[in-house]
N, C-alpha and C positions, 0 to 999 in steps of 0.2 A: 644331282648336283649338278651336270651338268647342261642336264634341261633347262636350269633354274639363269643358269648364266648366258644360255643365249634366246630366252625370251628377255634379259635387261639389256641384251646388245642392242637390240633395234630399237628400242625405245628409249637406250642413250643416245643413239644417234641420230635420231628424230629430233630430240631433245635440244640437242647440241645446233641439230641445223634451226629448228626454231628461233633459238637464243642467236645464233649468226645472224640470220635472216633479222629480226628485229636489231639488231646494231645497224647491222646496214640499211634497214630503214631509216632509223633514228640517225644515222649519218648523212644519206640522202637528205632528210628534211630540213636538217640546219643548214646542208651546203645551198637550197632551193631556197628558204627564207634570205638566207644572204646574199643570195643573188636577187630576191625580189628587191632587199632593200636598194642594191647598189642600181636597179631597174629605173626604182621612184627616185632616186636622187638624181640620175641621168637625167630624167624629164625634169625635174623642177629648173637643173641648170639648164636646160634648153632654156622653158619658160623665161626663167630670167635673162639669160644671154637674147632672147628675141624683146625684151622691154616688157615683159607682160606683171609687171613686180605681183599685182596683186595676184594672181593666180598661181606664182611663185612661192607666192609669201604662205599660199594655204599648202602647198604641196607639204612647203619646209616643215610649215607647223605639225601638219600628220604624219610628216617622217621623224619627227622632231620624238615624238610618243613614242615611236619601236627602235627608236636608235639608243647606240650604248659606245665608250670607249670615245677611239678617232673619228669614226663618222657622226657623233654626234657634236663634238666639238666644229667640227667644217659646218655641219647642217646648221648651228647658230652663229657662225659668223655671214653664211650665207642667207641665212633669213635677217639678218639684222641690217647687212646690204641692202638688200630688199626694204625693208622699215623705211631705211635713210630716202631709199631711191622715192617713194612712195610721199613719205613725208616734205620733200623738197617738190613736190608739183605746185604748182603757183597758184592752182585753182582749188588745192585742199583752205580748208579754214584753219586756222593759224590754233585755236584748241585742239582739233585733231591732227596736226601736222605734230605737233609738241608731244602729244600723247606717241606718236610714231617713234621719235624720237627716244622718248620715253623705255619703252619695249626696245629698241635697238639699244642703249646702251643698257639697259640691264644684261642683255646675251651677247653684246662684244663694246667695253666701253670705249675701243680705239677706232668704231664705227662712225661714232660721230666724231666731227672734224671741226665743226663750225666753231670758233670760240666763245662767241654772243652765244647759242645754244648749249654750247657745254657749261658754261658762267649758271645759265639758267638752270639745267637739270641739277649739276651738282650744289646749289644755292639753298638757302634754309626751306 
């Protein structure tokens, strides 16, 4: 009987070690994914700060699909701001600008502040 318990102990130790390593790897992966999301958001914010709204909007759209909770809300607000900035480009066609305003309004109604545009978006 003593031999059986001695054989089990190393197996239990190995199993516990494997489970502990798996848990540590899982926690490490979750932290790495969170860090990547933060870095991607920082890159998008930097593009937005540089006035590269089209590139920033593309980055935010990609990020929005992977974001959750508070970060997703921040990304929506930033994406809406990019859409409004793109829509306000005087060289843009009116129909295209109105579509950008619609996208912005769906993400964050507070992003669109022009009363004429708001009336158009909220109308029938």
